[in-house]
C-alpha positions as CSV (number, residue, x, y, z in Angstrom):
1,X,81.9,70.6,39.8
2,X,79.1,67.9,39.5
3,X,80.5,66.1,42.6
4,X,80.4,69.4,44.6
5,X,76.8,70.0,43.6
6,X,75.8,66.5,44.5
7,X,77.5,66.9,47.9
8,X,75.6,70.2,48.5
9,X,72.3,68.4,47.8
10,X,73.1,65.6,50.1
11,X,74.0,67.8,53.1
12,X,71.5,70.5,52.3
13,X,70.2,72.0,55.6
14,X,67.6,74.4,56.8
15,X,68.8,77.6,58.3
16,X,66.5,79.5,60.7
17,X,67.4,83.0,61.9
18,X,65.8,84.2,65.1
19,X,66.7,87.6,66.5
20,X,66.0,88.3,70.2
21,X,67.3,91.6,71.5
22,X,71.1,91.6,70.9
23,X,71.3,87.8,70.2
24,X,70.8,85.9,67.0
25,X,69.8,82.2,67.0
26,X,70.7,80.5,63.7
27,X,70.4,76.7,63.4
28,X,71.3,74.3,60.6
29,X,70.2,70.7,60.4
30,X,70.4,67.5,58.4
31,X,67.5,66.8,56.1
32,X,64.5,65.5,58.0
33,X,63.8,61.8,57.3
34,X,60.6,61.4,59.3
35,X,62.0,58.6,61.6
36,X,63.6,60.8,64.2
37,X,62.9,59.7,67.8
38,X,65.1,62.3,69.4
39,X,67.4,65.2,68.3
40,X,71.1,65.6,68.7
41,X,72.1,69.2,69.3
42,X,75.7,70.3,68.7
43,X,77.0,73.6,70.1
44,X,80.3,75.0,69.0
45,X,82.6,77.6,70.6
46,X,81.4,81.1,71.5
47,X,79.8,83.0,68.7
48,X,80.9,80.3,66.2
49,X,79.1,78.9,63.2
50,X,78.1,75.3,63.9
51,X,77.5,74.3,60.2
52,X,80.8,72.4,60.1
53,X,79.2,69.7,62.3
54,X,77.0,68.7,59.4
55,X,80.2,67.8,57.4
56,X,81.6,65.6,60.1
57,X,80.8,62.0,59.2
58,X,81.3,60.7,62.7
59,X,78.4,62.8,63.9
60,X,76.1,62.5,60.9
61,X,76.6,58.7,60.8
62,X,75.8,58.5,64.5
63,X,72.6,60.5,64.1
64,X,71.4,58.5,61.1
65,X,72.2,55.2,62.6
66,X,70.3,56.0,65.8
67,X,67.3,57.7,64.2
68,X,68.3,61.1,65.5
69,X,67.6,64.5,64.1
70,X,70.7,66.6,64.1
71,X,70.9,70.4,64.7
72,X,74.0,72.5,64.8
73,X,73.8,75.8,66.6
74,X,75.2,79.1,65.3
75,X,74.1,81.3,68.2
76,X,75.7,84.7,68.6
77,X,75.6,87.7,70.9
78,X,76.0,90.9,68.9
79,X,77.6,93.0,71.6
80,X,80.9,93.1,73.5
81,X,80.6,91.2,76.8
82,X,81.5,94.4,78.7
83,X,78.5,96.2,77.1
84,X,75.8,94.2,78.7
85,X,75.0,92.0,81.6
86,X,76.6,88.6,81.0
87,X,73.4,86.8,81.6
88,X,72.0,88.4,78.5
89,X,74.4,86.4,76.4
90,X,73.1,83.5,74.4
91,X,74.8,80.8,76.5
92,X,72.2,81.7,79.2
93,X,69.0,79.8,78.1
94,X,66.8,82.3,79.9
95,X,68.1,85.0,77.6
96,X,65.9,83.6,74.9
97,X,68.2,81.0,73.4
98,X,66.6,78.1,75.3
99,X,63.2,78.9,73.9
100,X,64.7,79.5,70.5
101,X,66.1,76.0,70.4
102,X,62.8,74.4,71.5
103,X,60.9,76.4,68.9
104,X,63.4,75.3,66.2
105,X,63.0,71.7,67.1
106,X,59.3,71.9,66.9
107,X,59.5,73.8,63.6
108,X,61.9,71.4,62.0
109,X,60.5,68.1,63.2
110,X,56.9,69.0,63.8
111,X,57.0,67.8,67.4
112,X,58.8,68.2,70.8
113,X,61.5,65.6,70.5
114,X,63.7,64.6,73.5
115,X,67.2,66.1,73.3
116,X,70.8,65.0,73.4
117,X,73.4,67.7,73.6
118,X,77.2,68.1,73.1
119,X,78.9,71.5,73.5
120,X,82.4,72.7,73.3
121,X,83.7,75.9,75.0
122,X,81.0,78.5,74.8
123,X,78.7,75.8,73.6
124,X,79.5,73.9,76.8
125,X,78.3,76.8,78.8
126,X,75.0,76.8,76.9
127,X,74.6,73.0,77.3
128,X,75.4,72.9,81.0
129,X,72.8,75.5,81.7
130,X,70.2,74.3,79.2
131,X,69.9,70.8,80.6
132,X,68.6,72.2,83.9
133,X,66.5,74.9,82.2
134,X,64.6,72.2,80.3
135,X,65.1,69.2,82.6
136,X,62.4,66.9,81.4
137,X,63.4,66.8,77.7
138,X,67.0,65.8,78.2
139,X,68.3,62.2,77.4
140,X,72.0,62.8,78.0
141,X,74.6,65.6,77.6
142,X,78.2,66.5,77.5
143,X,79.8,69.9,78.3
144,X,83.4,70.1,77.3
145,X,85.9,72.8,78.2
146,X,83.9,75.7,79.5
147,X,85.5,78.4,81.6
148,X,82.4,79.7,83.3
149,X,79.8,77.4,85.0
150,X,76.7,78.1,87.0
151,X,75.2,75.6,89.4
152,X,71.4,76.0,89.7
153,X,70.0,77.7,92.8
154,X,68.7,75.5,95.5
155,X,65.1,74.4,95.1
156,X,65.2,74.5,91.3
157,X,64.2,71.3,89.4
158,X,67.2,69.6,88.0
159,X,67.5,67.2,85.1
160,X,67.9,63.5,86.0
161,X,69.7,62.9,82.8
162,X,73.3,61.6,83.0
163,X,76.0,63.9,81.8
164,X,79.7,64.3,81.1
165,X,81.8,67.2,82.3
166,X,85.2,67.2,80.6
167,X,88.2,69.4,80.1
168,X,91.7,69.1,78.6
169,X,94.4,68.7,81.2
170,X,96.3,71.5,79.5
171,X,93.4,73.9,79.2
172,X,94.8,76.2,81.9
173,X,92.0,78.7,82.6
174,X,89.2,76.1,82.3
175,X,90.4,72.9,84.0
176,X,89.9,74.0,87.6
177,X,86.4,75.7,87.1
178,X,85.3,72.6,85.1
179,X,86.4,70.2,87.8
180,X,84.9,72.4,90.5
181,X,81.5,72.3,88.7
182,X,81.7,68.5,88.4
183,X,82.7,68.1,92.0
184,X,79.8,70.2,93.3
185,X,77.4,68.2,91.1
186,X,78.7,64.9,92.3
187,X,78.6,66.0,95.9
188,X,74.9,66.5,95.3
189,X,74.8,62.9,93.9
190,X,74.2,64.0,90.3
191,X,75.0,61.2,87.8
192,X,78.0,62.8,86.1
193,X,81.2,61.5,84.6
194,X,84.4,63.4,84.8
195,X,87.0,63.3,82.1
196,X,90.4,65.1,82.2
197,X,91.5,64.6,78.6
198,X,95.3,64.0,78.5
199,X,97.8,66.2,76.7
200,X,95.0,68.4,75.4
201,X,94.5,72.2,75.5
202,X,91.5,74.2,74.4
203,X,90.6,72.0,71.3
204,X,88.1,69.3,70.5
205,X,89.4,65.8,70.9
206,X,88.3,62.9,68.7
207,X,88.8,60.2,71.3
208,X,86.7,62.1,73.8
209,X,83.9,62.6,71.3
210,X,84.0,58.8,70.4
211,X,83.4,58.1,74.1
212,X,80.6,60.7,74.2
213,X,78.8,58.9,71.4
214,X,79.2,55.5,73.2
215,X,77.8,57.1,76.3
216,X,74.9,58.6,74.3
217,X,74.0,55.2,72.8
218,X,73.6,53.7,76.2
219,X,71.4,56.5,77.4
220,X,69.3,56.4,74.3
221,X,68.7,52.6,74.7
222,X,67.5,53.2,78.3
223,X,65.3,56.2,77.3
224,X,63.6,54.1,74.6
225,X,63.3,51.0,76.9
226,X,65.6,49.0,74.6
227,X,68.0,48.4,77.4
228,X,67.2,47.6,81.0
229,X,69.6,49.4,83.3
230,X,71.6,47.3,85.7
231,X,73.7,48.2,88.7
232,X,76.3,50.9,87.9
233,X,80.0,50.2,87.9
234,X,81.8,52.7,90.1
235,X,85.4,53.8,89.5
236,X,87.8,56.2,91.2
237,X,88.7,59.2,89.0
238,X,92.3,59.2,90.2
239,X,93.3,55.5,90.2
240,X,90.6,54.4,87.7
241,X,90.1,51.3,89.8
242,X,86.7,49.8,90.4
243,X,85.1,50.7,93.7
244,X,83.2,47.8,95.3
245,X,82.0,49.6,98.4
246,X,80.6,53.0,97.6
247,X,81.0,54.0,101.3
248,X,84.8,53.8,101.0
249,X,85.4,57.1,99.3
250,X,84.2,60.6,98.7
251,X,81.3,60.4,96.2
252,X,82.7,63.3,94.1
253,X,85.9,61.3,93.5
254,X,84.1,58.4,91.8
255,X,82.1,58.1,88.5
256,X,79.3,55.8,87.8
257,X,79.1,53.8,84.5
258,X,76.3,51.8,83.0
259,X,78.6,48.9,82.1
260,X,82.2,47.7,82.0
261,X,82.6,48.5,78.3
262,X,82.0,52.2,79.0
263,X,84.4,52.0,82.0
264,X,87.2,50.6,79.9
265,X,86.7,53.2,77.2
266,X,86.8,55.9,79.8
267,X,90.0,54.6,81.2
268,X,91.7,55.2,77.8
269,X,91.0,58.9,77.9
270,X,90.9,59.8,81.6
271,X,94.1,61.3,83.0
272,X,94.2,61.0,86.8
């Protein structure tokens, strides 16, 4: 009993409930330490409670080690999807969810911290749209296993932050839309990495998330001027071979990596 109480005290988190129309925007967070230089936002599947992220040591250790705040989303749309326009759902930032997140960050940390995001399924929908809705605050992001993607309209300001688009190779309804979104972005020379996670359906994947954290560390170092970016390493997404002449292949069929270490880690989880 005592152990359980101590555990609750250690992981105690703030819950904020914001209601906007038919959506609710609840968040939970690790206790504020005062040294946060950015915030990690974790978004679970559609209408899911994100509190479980606060119990996952891989993410909490990552946040603490890198002086990150950590917020888990529990956003919900309180109507059937057939009852309202889909763009009213919380995974569209302009429905109110985007501003709700920015308001929560300011309320929790007392300032407008830069943002790193990881989202799965419905959370990936939110992440992929939010990064271009709030382009200047984004350090890096990953959207994993969404079924529906929207590419911003021409002329809209886009984030320059690097991102990962990923999907399990056995996630039947989502793989093709995910790859199509990645392909369109890369054809526009957006700095995205594609990952087709092997032998994986519509579930989270520990090896993928380990790579995502390694990717975030590199982008954090560059954002905070601790790392000087060097020439990217290019690799073919099918053969996983290094490309030495970028003119030799379709830009959408190659990913760019900050260094060889990330490239080698990607090779372990990328299925051609």
